[in-house]
C-alpha positions in Angstrom: -39.2 -120.0 90.6 -36.7 -118.6 88.1 -34.7 -117.0 90.7 -34.4 -120.7 92.5 -34.2 -123.0 89.4 -34.5 -121.5 85.8 -34.9 -125.1 84.5 -38.3 -125.9 86.2 -39.8 -122.3 85.8 -39.3 -123.8 82.0 -41.5 -126.3 82.9 -43.8 -124.5 84.3 -44.7 -122.1 81.3 -41.6 -119.5 81.8 -41.9 -116.3 83.0 -45.4 -114.5 83.8 -46.4 -110.9 83.0 -48.8 -109.4 85.3 -50.2 -106.1 85.2 -52.7 -104.2 86.8 -55.9 -103.9 84.5 -55.8 -100.2 83.6 -52.2 -100.8 82.5 -52.8 -103.5 80.3 -53.6 -102.0 77.3 -50.8 -100.0 77.5 -48.6 -103.0 78.1 -49.8 -105.0 75.0 -48.8 -102.0 73.1 -45.3 -102.0 74.5 -45.1 -105.8 74.0 -46.7 -105.7 70.6 -43.4 -103.5 69.2 -41.2 -105.2 66.9 -37.6 -105.9 67.9 -35.4 -102.8 67.4 -32.4 -102.8 64.6 -30.0 -101.4 66.7 -29.5 -100.5 70.8 -27.2 -98.0 72.4 -25.8 -100.0 75.1 -24.1 -97.7 77.5 -20.2 -97.9 77.8 -20.2 -99.8 74.2 -22.0 -98.1 71.6 -24.6 -99.3 69.2 -25.1 -103.1 69.1 -26.5 -104.2 65.7 -29.2 -107.0 66.5 -28.6 -110.3 64.8 -30.6 -111.5 61.5 -31.6 -114.7 60.6 -29.8 -115.5 57.0 -32.6 -117.2 55.3 -35.6 -114.8 56.6 -33.7 -111.6 57.6 -36.4 -112.1 61.0 -34.8 -110.5 64.4 -36.3 -113.1 66.1 -33.2 -115.4 66.6 -31.1 -116.6 69.3 -28.0 -118.2 70.6 -27.5 -121.4 72.5 -31.1 -122.2 72.6 -32.5 -125.3 74.8 -33.2 -128.8 73.3 -36.5 -129.1 74.6 -36.6 -132.7 73.9 -34.1 -133.8 75.6 -34.5 -131.6 78.3 -38.4 -132.3 79.3 -37.9 -136.1 78.6 -35.2 -136.4 81.2 -37.0 -133.8 83.6 -39.7 -136.7 83.3 -37.9 -139.1 84.5 -36.7 -137.5 87.0 -32.9 -136.3 85.9 -33.6 -133.0 84.3 -30.4 -132.8 81.8 -30.8 -129.0 80.5 -29.0 -129.7 77.1 -28.6 -126.9 74.3 -28.1 -126.6 70.9 -24.8 -124.9 70.0 -25.4 -122.5 67.4 -28.2 -119.4 66.4 -31.6 -120.5 65.8 -34.4 -118.4 64.1 -37.8 -118.4 65.9 -39.5 -117.4 62.8 -38.9 -119.9 60.5 -36.6 -121.8 62.3 -33.7 -122.0 60.5 -30.3 -122.8 62.5 -26.6 -122.1 61.8 -23.4 -121.7 63.2 -21.1 -119.0 63.2 -21.7 -115.3 63.8 -24.8 -113.8 63.1 -25.6 -111.9 60.2 
């Protein structure tokens, strides 16, 4: 569903991860690991993860889907995938414009 229509996949609950029962514990350990502060990107070098300027969390994203507008419009049969411009911290909800910290 994600490949067919990403917007509808959000309405269905997003991406689901399925693992074998014997792999569930190992998968949970991996998913519970914190986001790394830096990543080594092949051909580019070291990438510094952006941080929230308010709480210093690494759990931030750029151009988040405006869920109120998108889901309300989808209910009426005309989905409007409207994005908020800028950065949003998922940990504290702080929003900011400009380069990441």
